N, C-alpha and C positions, 0 to 999 in steps of 0.2 A: 633483508626482510623477505620470507616467503610470501609468495601471491597465491591468494585462496582461489579455489575453483578448479578448473580444469585446461590444460593445453589443448585446443581443439584443432589444431593444425597438424597434428600428428596421430598415429593410432588407428585402429580400427573403427571405420565410420559408422557401422551398425552398433558396434559397443557402444561408442560415444554417443550416438543418437538415443540408445535405450537408457543409457546411465542418465543422461539428461533430461529424457522426456518422462521416465517413471515418476521421478518426484513430482514434476509438474502436472503429469495426469493425476496422480494422488491428490495433490494440492487443489485441482480442479474438481476432482471428485468431492472433496470435503467442501469446497466452496458451493457446489451444488447440492450436498447435503444439508448445508448451510440453508439453502433455500427450500429444499424439499421437507426439511424438518418443520419449518413454518406452515407450510401447507398442510401436512399430515396432521399436526396437533389443530391448526384452526379449522380444519375438516371435521373435527370431532366436537364442535361446539352446538351440536344440535340443530334448532331452527336458524341460529344464527350463521351456520357453516357456510352456505352459499355466500353471502355477504363479505365474510372474512377472507374466503379464497379469491374472491372477486377484487377485493381491495388489493392485495397482493399482487395479483396478476395485473391490475391497473398500473400499480406503482412501478412494474418492471421497465416497461419501455420508457416511463418518464425519467425514472434515475439512470436510465442507461444513456439517455439523450445529455441529461444535465452533467454527467459524470465523462462524457466522451471527450470533451476537450482536455481532460487531464490525461486520459489515456494515450493520447498523441505523444504527450512528452515522456510517457513510460516508454514507448517504442523507441524513440529518440535515444532515450538513455542506455537501453540495452545495445542498440546498433552502435553508438559511439564508444561506448566503454568496451564491446567487443572488439571491434576495429582497432582501437588504441591499443587494448592488449595485444592483438596480433601482430601489430606493428611494433611492441614494445615501446611505446611512448607512455610510461607511467606518469610524468607530470601532468599530461593533457588530460588524464582521468581526474586528477583532482580538480582540474579546471570545470570539467563537466559537471562534477558533483557541487560547485560553488554556484555556478550558473542556475542549477537545478533548485537550489535552496530559494534564490531569489525569485525565480520563476513561480515555485509552487505556493510561496507566501501571497504574492500578487494573485494569482490564479484562485487561492482559496477564499480570499476577501470577495472578489468578483463573484465567484461561484454561490457563495452563501447570499449575498445581497440580491443577487438575480432571481435565485431559486425561490427564497423565501417572499420576495415582493410580489412576484407575478404568479403564486401557487393558484389563487382563485381563479385567474384567467386561464391558466392552463387546463385546469379541471373542466371548467365550461366548455374549452375548445375540444376536450376529449368526450364531450356529452357524457359526462359522468352522471349516473342516475341518482336523483335526490336523495334516495333511501341510503345510499352510501357515501355522500357528498362530504360530510363533515368528519365521518371516519377516516375516509381517505385522505383528507387534508391533515388531520392527526398524525395518521401512521406516516404520509411522506415527510412532513416537516421534521419528526424525529431522525427517520432515515437520512434526509439531506444533510443535516448536521454531523450526523456520525460518519457521513463520506470523507470529510476532511480528514479523519483518522485513517480512512481506506487510502487515501492518496499518499500518506506517509508510508505505509506498507508497502503500496505499489512501487512508490519510488526506490525504496530498498531492494525490492524483488528486481527491478528492472537492472540496477547495478549489479547484483548478484548474478543474474542470468548472463549478462556480459561477460563476466568473470569466468564463468563456466560453473558457477555453484548455484544448483537447484535445490540442495538439501537444506539450507538455513531458511529461505522462504516457507519451504514446506513444514519445517517444525512449527514456524510462527502460525501458519495456516491451522496446523493440527490442534495448537492450543487454543486459538480463538474459536474453531467449531465444536471443540469438546466444550468449552464453556458455554457456547450458544445452546448446544443440544441439551445441557443441564438445566440452564435459566428458562428456556422455551416453556416447558409444563408447568414450572413452578409460577412463572410470572403471567402465562395465559390463564390458568385456571385457579390461580390462588392458593397455591399448596403451601403448608407452612405459615410463615410469618408473612408471605408476599400477599398482596391484595389481588384479587381477581381483575384483571384488566383485558382479558380476552385479546383482541387484534393489536391494541396499544401496547400490550405485554410483549408480544413477539417482536415489536419495533424497538423496545427498550433492552430487550435480550440481544438484538443484534448491535445496538449501539453501544452496549458495554463490552461486548466481545470485540468489536473493532477498536474500541479504545485501548483495550489491553494489547491488541496485537501492534498498534502502532508504538505503544511504549517499547515492547520487545525488540521491534525493528530498530528503533533508536539505539537500544543496547547492543544488539548483534553489529550493527554499523561500526560502532566505536570498537568493539570488542575484536571482531573477525576481520575488519578490512580498513584498519586505521590509516594504512597508506594512500587510501584515496579521500581522506578527508582534509580538506585545506584548512589552513589556519584563518581566524575570522578577519585578519587584514587582508586576507587573499580574496575574500567572498565581495566581490565588487563587479559591476557589469563589465564583461570582457565582448567586445564588438563582434570579433571574427567568431568567438565560439557561439555567441547567441545566435548569429546568423546561421552556424552549423545546425544548431538544436532546432530553430524555428524552420530551417528549409526541410528537415525531416518530420518535425511534429505538426506543422500546420495542414500539409495534405493529410497526413494520419489524423488528426484532430477532427477535420473536416470529413473524412470518410468515416469515421466512428459517428460524428455528431449528426450527418445526414442520414446515416443507418438508423440512429436514435431517433431522429425527427420522423422518419419514414415509418418506424413502428410504432410510434404516437399516432400516426394518420391510421395506420391499421388499427391499432387499438380502439380508435374512434369509431371505426367501422364495426368491431366486434362489440363494442357497448351498446351500439344501435340495436342488437339482437336481443338485450337483456341478459340477466345474470347465468342463465343457464349456459349459453355460449362461452360467456366471458370466463365461468368457472372451468369448463373444457377446455378452453384456449391456454388458461394458466397452467393447467395441468401439463397439456402439451408442450407449452414452452419448457417446463422443468424436466420433463420426461426426455424428451429430444434432447435439449440442452445435456443431461447427463450422459447421454451417448455421444455427443459431441466432444467431451472432455478429452477423451483420447488424441482425437485429430487436433484439438487446440493445443494439447500438450506436445506433441510431436512437432506442430507448427512452431510453438515457442522455442523448443530445443533446435529446431533446424535454423531458426534465427541467429542464436548463439554461434552455431557453428559456422554458418554463412558470414557472420559479421567478423570472426577471427580469420576465416581463411581469405576473405577479401582484403581485410587489413594486410596480412601475410602476403598478399599478391599469389596465393595458391587457388586460382580459379577453376582449375580442372576437378579439385578435390571439392570444391564448392559444388561443383555440377553434379557430381556424383552422390552427393549428400542429399541432394532432391531426388533422385532415382531410389534411394533407400527408404527415405521419408514416405514415397508415394506408395510402395509395396506395404509397409507397416501401416499405414492410414486406411488403405482399401481393406486390408485383411480384417482389422478390428471394427471398422464401421460397417461393413457388410453384415457380419455376426451379430452386433448388437442391434442394427435396424431389423434384422429378421426377427428377432425376439418380440420386439415392439409391434411389429405388424401383426404377428400372430396372437399376441396376447395383450392388445390394447385395451379391450373390453375390461379385462381383469386388472389391469393397472390403473385404469379409470376408477373402477370401484373401490381399489385399495384406498385410495385418497378421499372420495367423497362417495356414499352410497345413496346417490340420488338416479332415480331409474332414467330421468331426461338427459342428466349429464353423461351417464354412462352409455346410452344411446348414441348422442353426439360424438363421445370419445371412440365408441368401436369404429364408426365411420371414417373418423378423423384420421386413426392410427392405422389406417389401409392406405393412406397417401403421403403422409409426412413423413415416414421413414425412409421413403425413396428420395424425396428431397433433401433429406438430412445426409445421406450417404453421397449424394452428388456434392454437397457443400462442403463435406469432410474432405474430399479430394482437392476443392478448390482452395482449402486452408493451406495446403502445401505450397502452392504459388505465393499465397499471402505471406507465409512464413519467409520464404526467399527473397521477397521484395522488401519485407520489413527488415529483415537482417542485414541486407546490404544500403539500407537506408534510403532507397528508391520507393518513397511512399505515395508517390503520385499515381501510378497503375492501380494501387489498392483502391484511392479515392475514385478513380474511373470506375472500377468494377463495382464499387458500391452505388455509384450514381445509376450504371447501367442495371444493376440487378434489382433494386428498390424502385427507383423513379422512373426508369424509361420501360420497365417491364413488369415487375410485380404489382405495383400499385395500379397503374392502369388496367391490368388484366383483372385483379380483385373487383373492379367497378364495371368492367364490361361483362364479365362472366358471370357476376351476381345480378345483372341487369339494372344496377343503380344508375347508369349513364343514361337509360331510357327516359328518366324522368327529368333530364335536363331539356328545357323549353326549347332552345335553339336546335337541338338535334331531331326533335320530333318530327320536323319536315324536312331534315337532311336526306340526302341521297344514302349516307351512312346508316340510317335507321334500320332498313330491312337487315343488313348484315349484322349489326351489333344485336338485333333481336335474334336471330339464329344462333349467334354465338352464346348467348344467355339462356337458350332453351335447355341444355342438357342440366344445368344446376338450377332450373327455376324452382323446383319442390324444396332444395336446401340451399339457398343463394349463398349462405355464409361459408360454403364448402369451396367457393372460388378463392380463400385463403389458402387451401392446401395445394391446389392445383396450379395456383400462380407460382408457388414456391418451386415446384417441380419444372416447370418452363424456365423461370429466371436464372435457378442454379445450372441448369443445363446449358444455355446460351452463355453465361458468364464463364463457364468453365472453359469452353471452347476460346472465348476471347482471351482468357488469362493465358491458356497455352500458347496463343501468337505473340503475346506481349513477352512471356518466358523466352520463347524462341529467338526473338528480336535480339536479346542480349544485353541491352542498356543496364540491367540491374548489376551486371558484373564490375562496373565501375566504383572504385571506393569513395566514400564521402569525406575522408581525411587526407590530409597532407602527409606522405610517406617518403 
């Protein structure tokens, strides 16, 4: 039986990377369009617009955190499938899929129980304003349940990417986003026979779209890649394969979850400044995320190339693919970030015509594009590490970037640490005071400047980890 996807151990590296990355980029753009559609329509709710956009912005880091554990398994799936394909071990691919089925069933149960049980506590920790608390709880509950469908789609995506097929997941994404775009205005504003549900309508549109995507993913799995589907009798715990999956997925999950939790802390800081800053920050996340999509696409495409070539023991070819990825990412990110830098105010106004929000957005977009461009190049290293299955460096980079640099800097540059009792009489107080002076007028701008510093330092650390070369060792027995 012919194997779907691409043989990435041969052929022109640039062409292979572009062929893989373009569908992923398009899928990522579609996913961001998914979110931008919500923000756009909710921004047209008149006097409720600021609250609606704030709720969606509040939900982003929380959902990212709760779903991050599942993303670690997705990285493991791509890496192992790619390496086993490169090593021509087809039976092992079946074993990977079988273990994934067991893991995802267990994970989905834990995910729902934990998420729904502690949602009130989490919203309180986030300092969610009382005026949007109930609405945020309703919105997040619906999105949480729909995440189970998203995990099904992501699992199929990880297998397909490992095989070198990025077209099929793109088709699924196109259908899902198309449905969401159509449903959003109908369910938000109550057009036709739909009731007017406003923010909750956006949540239900997302839920329905993700459910459809999951169904199509299962159909594609059986239709396009039946050779990686194990028999029911073969779906039972396999100790060695589970260890391989967990060895890759646990650091990747911790990296994602610590990032997600870090963004929850940052969102709490944003929330303390009210809905004006919340709305601007929500728009920033979507716009910068939009321009990050190419870098993420190239990073994911690079992971597939790295995985297959590591499995085939073509190390030099894997190294060359990283160089090609760097050139592509820098060219795309520089162009996109310059557009945001010069037109940030107009972009903010497009989503919400609130003079106070636009003013914050104009100043914000003079800094965040620089941080995003730096982060885009960091994604290349992340793609190499994830593709080879060496996810511990990614975990280390996330700890350094958020917990050792960005979060402390946010509280230092904003002057928030000056209110801590034991520091007031400390020898550090004069230094901390001087550091906070430049941003004393707009203390929330510490969010943007800390991004620049943390991304710069982590880019340097990632380079040295890459040059050390541990990522070149395969994670499978060949």
